[in-house]
N, C-alpha and C positions, 0 to 999 in steps of 0.2 A: 374331332374331324373340324370344329370352327377355327384352332390352331393351326393346323396342318394349311386349311386353304387359307388363311392367314399369310401363313409364311410362303406361299405360294405365288400368291397376288401382289404383296408388299414388294416393293423395291427394296433391294440389299441397302442401298446407303440413306433412304428414307428416315430410319429410328436412330442414324449415326447424330449425337449432337454436334455441333461445329464447336471450334476453338474459345469462340466468345460466349457461347452459350453452359460451357462447363462450369461447374461450380466445385470447389474444395472443399470436400464434406468434413466437417467438423463436428466431435462433439466430446464434452468436456465433462469431467466427474469431479463434484465438488463435496469432501465430507471434511473432519474434523476427529480428533483423537478427543478420548475421554478428559475430562477436568479442564475444558476452554470454560470462559467466564461469561456475562452475559454480553459483555461487549465483544468481545470475541464470535459469540454467535449473531447478534448484529452484524458485525461487518461480516460475517460469511450468508448472511441473508440478503443483505444489499451487493455482492458480490452475483450471487444469483438472481438478483433482479437486472444486473447489470448485463449477464451475460445468458441471452435468451437460449443460446446452442448447449446450456450446461445441464448436469442431471446432478438434484441432491441425494447422498446416500447417507443411510444411519452413520453414527459414531462407529469407528473401528477398535476393538478393546485394545489389539496389541500395541505397543509402541518399539517393541524390539525386532518385530519382523516386520519391515514396511514393503517387504517381497508380498504380501498378500494383495497389496494393493493392485498389484499387474493383473491377477486373477480376478478380483471385481471389476476393474476395467474392462479386462474380455467379457465378462461375463454382460456387463449394460453396452459391450459394440461402442464402449468410448475408445479413444484414441489421445486423449489427454487427460493427467490428474492432478487436479490443485487440491495438496492435502494441508490441512491446520493441525500443527503437533503443538499442545500446550504442554509447560513444563512447569511445576511448583503453583500452579493457578495464577500465575502472572507473566510467564514469559512466552510469548507466542512465536511460532518458528512456521513458516510456511515452506512446501516444497511443489514445485512445479516439476513435472515430469511428461516426457512423450512416451506413451505404450506402445508397443513392449520392449524397444531396443533402444530407448533413453534419445537425450543424456537427460538429467536431474540438476536441477539446482534447489539448493538450500539457503533461505533467507531468514534474518532476525528481523521482524515486525515491531518497530516504534511508532510511537507517537501519531496511533490512530485515533481518528474521529469518525462515527458512525452518520449516517443522513439524519437521525432523529436528533443527534445532541448539537449538530450543526445548527439545523432553524434557516437554512437558505432558502430564498424565494425561488430559485429555479424549478420548473415542472417540466420534465423531460416524458415523452414519449415510452412506455413502458412497453419493450420487446425492439425498440427502435436499434439500428444499429451505430456503431460510433467509429469514429476517426481516431487512428491509434498515434499519435505526436510522439517523436521520440529527438532529444538534444543530439547534436553534433556530437559530443563528447563520447558518446557511444563508441563510434569509430575509430577510437585513439587505441585502444587495445583488441587483441583475439578475444579474450574473455569475455571484455564489453560488449562487443559485438554479438558473443553466442546467449549472452543475456537478452540483449534486445530482440534475437531470433526468439528466443522460447516466450519472453513477454507480446510478441507480435502474435505467435500460432497459439497463446491462451487468452489474451484479450479481445482479438479481434474476431468480429462478430463474421462468417463466410455469408454470402448473399445465397439467398434461399434457404438460410438455416431452420432448423425448427423453431417455431413458436416467434420468430423473427419479424418484423414489420418491413416492408421496402422502402423505409426512410432512415434519415442519417441527420440527427439532429443531436449528437452529443460528441463530444472529445476527451479522450483519456490521455492525459499529459504525462510523459515520463521522462524524468531530468535527471541525468547524472551529476551530481555534485558531493564534496567531500567524501566521495568512495562509497556514496547510498545511492539508492532508487529512491528518489521523491514522486509519487503518484498523485495527481490533482482528476478530478471530474468536473467538467462543462458544460454547458448547456449551450447550445446556438440559437442564439435569438434574433429574430429582425425586428426593426421597427421603421417606420415609415419617416422619413427625413422633413424637417417643416421647410415651407414654401418659404421663398423670399417676400419679404414686403414688397408690396407694388408702388414703384415711383410715384410721387404727386407730381412733380410737371409731367405733362404729356407732350411728346416729339408729334412733331407734323410728319414726319416721315411716314409713312403706312407701312413698307418694307421694315423699317426696324421694329415698330412694333409688333409686327409679328415673329420675327427673330426670337423678343422678349418674351411673348407670350410660348413660346415652344419652348425655351430654357426655363421659364419656370414649370412650366409642365412637368420637363425633365427632371427637375429638381424634386418636384412633388413627389413626383412615382418613383424616386430612387428612396433604396431600403439601406438602412444604416446594420451591420451586422457588428453582433458583441457575443463575450462568451460571460457566462454566470456560473459560478463555481455552486454546483450542487451538492458535492459531496460523495461517496467517502472519500477521507485525504489519510493517508500514512505514510510508512516512511520503512525502507525495505533494505538490511546490509547483508549484502552476499555473503556467505560463509564458504563454502565448497559447491564445486561442482561434478559431479562423477558423469562416467562414461556411459553407464548403462541406467536402465529404469530402477532407481530403487538401491542401485549397488552398482559394483564395478571400479573401476580404476581411477585414479582422483585425477581432476582434467587439469581443476583449478582450486587453491587455497588460498583464502583470506590472509596473510597473516597478520594483517594488523587487528583483527576484529578480538576483541576480549569479550568474554561471556560476560550474561549478568551475575553470574556466581559468584567469577571472579572480581565484579565491581562491588557488592555486597558485602564480600570477604574482606577488602581493601577499608571501604566504608567500616565495618565494625571494628578493624584491629586501628584504624585511626580515633575509633570511641575510645577504644581499649586503652589507647597510648595516653590519649589526654583524661581517661578517667585515674589510670595509673598516676599519672603524674599530679591529679589533684590528691587522690590518698599519700600520696609521697610527701606532699606539701601540709597534709593534714594531720599527718605523724610529727610531721618537722615542730608543727606548733604546738603539738600537745607534750613533745617533749622540753624545748623551751621555756614553755608556760610553767610545768615542773619545776623546772631550775631556778626560776624567777619566785617561786612561791618558797621554796627552799631556801634561797637567799634572803627574804624577807623573815623566816623563821629565824635565820640564824642574830639577824641585824635586830628584832623585836627583843631577844633572850638577851642578847649584850647590852641593851639600853638598861633592861629593869635589874639588871645583877647590882647589889651595892658597892663594889669593888670600882665600878664605873660611874657610880654617882657620887660617892665620898671620896673619890681621890683625891 
């Protein structure tokens, strides 16, 4: 009866939120695969602290069937997934996906440094929202524009999100350079500017002194804004963009990307070639040494013969 009375007495447009108060609901699922190292795990925890609208889940056992992540995201009512895929306990790949219709982007993460190992002096408020800053180079191609939108929907904390604070004191900077995405995390700090020193000589005009006092007070009250890096920092190389969520046709493929396995194979082959050259030189030196020893034997035997001595 109470609900019926409320429906009859309430104005029909009273509960409708205005366009200014509508919030874009986002919830991000963060998890990793088996085989992550301690540095990968610390980076994942740093991202969870950075994104208050995220939900951390247990490790995924399967590496071949990533479509299971769609079901896990729907189970926790999440419309975004950030997945860390570890290979050979040294290579880290990051998947960003929009559930359930996609798209999804696969990155190779390099040069990662966590908050604990950087030891920066910044101290941002936990749960605060961050400003996402993007380089103008993201607008150069459709693929980079799509990557920018995926990063924006993943790292931008919506207003009024779960566990978020109504403050903005951080900046997440994304820079596109050398075919990679460089990620940096800064804190916005404000400090009061130093008031200028008062002049020794005093002017007789009262109006000029008042103007000078007003200017000095305004300068003293002014605040200086700076950016202090607090970490984490890492570099991501885009590999492939799929139309669906963890599947579907390939929208973009980075032809210049070289897998870490190919790099390690090339290094081993180079070392093998160098080692083979050293072995060949060692063999040549041994053959030459034996030839010299045989020649010295012949010379010594010829000098001892009587025919040579009493010729």
